[in-house]
C-alpha positions as CSV (number, residue, x, y, z in Angstrom):
1,M,327.3,135.4,219.8
2,N,329.1,138.2,218.0
3,G,330.7,140.4,220.7
4,E,329.3,143.6,219.1
5,M,325.7,142.2,219.2
6,Y,326.2,140.9,222.7
7,Q,327.3,144.3,224.0
8,I,324.6,146.4,222.3
9,S,321.9,144.0,223.5
10,C,323.1,144.1,227.1
11,I,323.4,147.9,227.1
12,T,319.8,148.2,225.7
13,A,318.4,145.8,228.3
14,A,320.3,147.5,231.1
15,A,318.9,150.9,230.0
16,K,315.4,149.5,229.7
17,H,315.6,148.0,233.1
18,A,316.8,151.2,234.7
19,L,314.1,153.2,232.9
20,Q,311.3,150.9,234.0
21,N,312.5,150.7,237.6
22,K,313.8,154.3,237.9
23,T,317.2,153.2,239.1
24,D,320.8,153.7,238.0
25,I,321.9,151.6,235.0
26,L,323.7,148.4,235.8
27,Y,326.2,147.1,233.2
28,I,329.7,145.6,233.5
29,P,331.7,145.8,230.3
30,E,333.3,142.6,229.0
31,K,337.0,142.1,229.9
32,Y,338.1,142.6,226.3
33,I,336.7,146.2,226.3
34,N,339.2,149.0,227.1
35,K,336.8,151.9,226.9
36,I,333.3,152.9,225.7
37,K,332.7,156.4,224.5
38,F,329.3,158.0,223.8
39,R,329.0,161.1,221.6
40,F,325.7,163.1,221.3
41,L,324.7,165.4,218.5
42,F,325.3,169.1,218.8
43,L,322.7,170.8,221.0
44,K,322.8,174.2,219.4
45,R,324.9,174.5,216.3
46,I,324.3,178.2,216.0
47,L,326.2,178.7,219.2
48,K,329.0,176.3,218.1
49,M,328.6,174.3,221.2
50,K,330.6,171.1,221.3
51,S,328.6,167.9,221.2
52,P,328.3,166.2,224.6
53,V,330.7,163.3,225.1
54,F,330.6,160.7,227.9
55,Y,333.1,158.0,228.8
56,N,330.9,155.7,230.9
57,L,327.4,154.2,230.5
58,S,326.0,155.8,233.7
59,D,326.6,159.3,232.4
60,W,325.3,158.4,228.9
61,Y,322.1,157.1,230.5
62,A,321.7,160.0,232.8
63,H,322.0,162.5,230.0
64,N,319.4,160.6,228.0
65,V,317.0,160.7,230.9
66,K,317.6,164.4,231.3
67,N,316.7,164.8,227.7
68,G,313.3,163.1,228.3
69,L,314.0,159.5,227.4
70,K,310.8,157.5,227.7
71,D,311.5,154.2,225.8
72,I,314.5,152.4,224.4
73,K,314.7,149.6,221.8
74,L,317.3,147.5,220.1
75,V,316.8,147.7,216.3
76,M,318.6,145.9,213.4
77,P,317.8,144.3,210.1
78,I,316.5,140.8,210.2
79,F,317.9,139.9,206.8
80,V,321.6,139.9,206.0
81,G,322.5,139.8,202.3
82,H,325.9,138.3,202.8
83,R,326.4,136.1,205.9
84,E,330.2,135.9,205.3
85,I,330.7,139.6,206.3
86,L,329.6,138.7,209.9
87,G,333.1,137.4,210.5
88,F,334.4,141.0,210.4
89,S,333.9,143.9,212.9
90,N,331.3,146.6,212.5
91,T,329.0,144.5,210.4
92,T,326.0,143.8,212.7
93,K,324.1,147.0,211.7
94,A,322.4,147.0,215.1
95,S,321.5,150.3,216.9
96,I,320.0,151.5,220.1
97,A,316.9,153.5,219.4
98,C,315.9,156.2,221.9
99,F,312.4,157.6,222.1
100,Y,311.9,160.9,223.9
101,E,309.0,162.8,225.4
102,N,309.1,165.5,222.7
103,Y,308.4,162.7,220.1
104,A,312.0,162.9,218.8
105,V,313.7,159.6,218.0
106,K,317.5,159.2,218.0
107,Y,319.6,156.1,217.5
108,F,323.1,155.2,218.5
109,T,325.5,153.2,216.3
110,A,328.7,151.7,217.5
111,Y,332.1,151.6,215.9
112,W,334.6,149.0,217.2
113,K,338.4,149.7,217.0
114,F,341.0,147.1,218.1
115,D,344.0,148.3,220.0
116,S,346.6,145.8,218.9
117,A,349.2,147.0,221.5
118,K,346.8,146.3,224.4
119,Q,344.9,143.5,222.7
120,V,341.6,145.1,223.7
121,W,338.7,147.0,222.0
122,N,337.6,150.6,222.1
123,V,334.0,151.2,221.3
124,Y,332.6,154.5,220.1
125,Y,328.8,155.1,220.1
126,T,327.5,158.0,218.1
127,E,324.0,159.6,218.2
128,N,322.1,159.9,214.9
129,T,318.7,161.5,214.1
130,W,316.1,159.0,213.0
131,S,314.2,161.2,210.5
132,K,311.9,158.5,209.2
133,A,311.2,156.7,212.5
134,P,308.0,154.6,212.6
135,I,305.0,156.4,213.8
136,E,303.6,153.3,215.7
137,K,305.4,151.7,218.6
138,L,307.8,149.0,217.5
139,Y,306.7,145.5,218.5
140,F,308.5,142.2,218.0
141,S,306.8,138.8,218.2
142,N,307.9,135.7,220.0
143,N,309.5,133.3,217.3
144,K,310.2,130.4,219.6
145,D,308.3,127.8,217.5
146,S,309.9,128.8,214.2
147,F,313.3,129.0,215.9
148,L,312.9,125.4,217.2
149,K,311.8,124.3,213.7
150,V,314.8,125.7,211.9
151,L,317.2,124.4,214.5
152,T,315.8,120.9,214.0
153,E,316.1,121.1,210.3
154,I,319.7,122.6,210.2
155,K,320.8,120.1,212.9
156,A,319.7,117.3,210.5
157,L,321.6,119.0,207.7
158,A,324.8,119.2,209.8
159,V,324.5,115.5,210.5
160,Q,324.1,114.9,206.8
161,L,327.2,116.9,206.1
162,E,329.1,115.0,208.9
163,C,329.7,118.3,210.7
164,N,329.0,116.8,214.1
165,F,330.4,119.8,216.0
166,F,327.7,122.1,214.5
167,A,325.0,119.5,215.0
168,D,325.9,119.5,218.7
169,V,325.8,123.3,218.8
170,F,322.3,123.4,217.3
171,D,321.2,120.6,219.7
172,S,322.4,122.7,222.6
173,A,320.6,125.8,221.3
174,Q,317.4,123.7,221.2
175,N,317.9,122.6,224.7
176,I,318.3,126.1,226.0
177,L,315.3,127.2,224.1
178,L,313.3,124.4,225.7
179,G,314.4,125.4,229.2
180,S,318.0,124.4,229.9
181,K,320.0,126.9,231.8
182,E,323.4,125.7,230.5
183,Y,323.9,129.2,229.0
184,T,327.0,129.4,226.8
185,D,327.8,133.0,227.8
186,T,328.2,132.2,231.5
187,K,331.1,129.9,230.5
188,Y,333.0,133.0,229.5
189,N,332.0,134.9,232.7
190,F,329.9,137.3,230.7
191,S,327.2,139.3,232.5
192,L,323.8,138.1,231.2
193,P,321.4,140.8,230.1
194,I,318.8,141.9,232.7
195,I,315.7,140.4,231.1
196,P,313.0,137.9,232.2
197,E,313.9,134.2,232.3
198,E,311.7,133.3,229.3
199,N,313.4,136.0,227.3
200,L,316.8,134.9,228.5
201,H,316.2,131.4,227.1
202,L,315.5,132.9,223.7
203,F,318.5,135.2,223.9
204,E,321.0,132.5,225.0
205,A,319.7,130.1,222.4
206,A,320.3,132.7,219.8
207,S,323.8,133.3,221.3
208,M,324.6,129.5,221.1
209,A,323.2,129.1,217.6
210,D,325.1,132.1,216.2
211,V,327.7,130.1,214.2
212,F,328.2,132.7,211.5
213,G,331.7,134.1,211.3
214,A,335.0,133.6,209.4
215,M,337.4,130.7,209.3
216,G,336.1,127.7,211.2
217,S,332.5,128.9,211.3
218,W,329.4,127.5,209.6
219,N,330.2,129.9,206.7
220,D,333.5,128.0,206.2
221,S,333.9,124.2,205.6
222,P,330.1,123.3,205.9
223,R,329.4,125.4,202.9
224,Y,332.1,123.7,200.9
225,I,330.9,120.2,202.0
226,A,327.3,121.1,201.1
227,H,328.5,122.0,197.6
228,E,330.4,118.8,197.2
229,K,327.3,116.8,198.3
230,G,325.0,118.8,196.0
231,L,323.2,120.3,199.0
232,D,323.8,124.0,198.2
233,T,320.2,124.9,198.1
234,E,319.4,123.3,201.4
235,Y,322.5,124.8,203.0
236,E,321.8,128.4,201.8
237,E,318.1,128.3,202.6
238,L,318.5,126.9,206.1
239,S,321.4,129.2,206.9
240,D,319.4,132.2,205.9
241,K,316.4,131.0,208.0
242,L,318.6,130.4,211.0
243,L,320.2,133.8,210.9
244,E,316.8,135.5,210.5
245,N,315.5,133.5,213.5
246,I,318.5,134.4,215.6
247,R,318.1,138.1,215.0
248,H,314.3,137.9,215.5
249,A,314.8,136.1,218.8
250,I,317.3,138.7,220.0
251,L,314.9,141.5,219.1
252,Y,312.1,139.9,221.0
253,A,314.2,138.9,224.0
254,I,315.7,142.4,224.5
255,N,312.7,144.5,223.7
256,E,309.5,142.7,224.7
257,W,309.1,142.7,228.5
């Protein structure tokens, strides 16, 4: 899974878990993260007060709770117009939506900046006002069946394209979705999000099936081979469906428990 998506998903799940259980937030940043910085909006502009800034997740969460946080959700668009952009940083368009007791809704967006000298990432989360937030509570449905269906179809296409590596990836994603605990993220010593087991299967299947990136990804040679074989339409349609189901699965897994 894209590292940006993985982090924002885990942070949202950790905050949701802490909020439900009235505990401190539990989250261990990935090894490639140097620092995470959170900036809130100005509290009182007329007094020219500086916006609150926190340099760790615990302080960010505590400040949100102090402000009356009552619910938290991961939000992002299901549809992506150009899949090829996902090979670059700051393209996921995912946000952490915070719902407060005074009915205000804010959301945090992340900006990732690579430190080439240290070979690590610095991540900057910034609060934004959600002026057109939905009135009704956000709800995301379980898309396990449609996810399984598109994985079956795109695996068959990968075999047809003689892209056996990707066929194996889609097969592994199916197995995870059906109950296997061979989670791809544990192989990299990532801390899995704090979510129920059923949700974790969906999340990890989505992580495994996320083959969209730059050179060497499903966006690369498989697209060219599909064109050479006259399978452009099948490739484009199934790729779109796969990405939509991946994002739908992440939204359900992180938000609905």
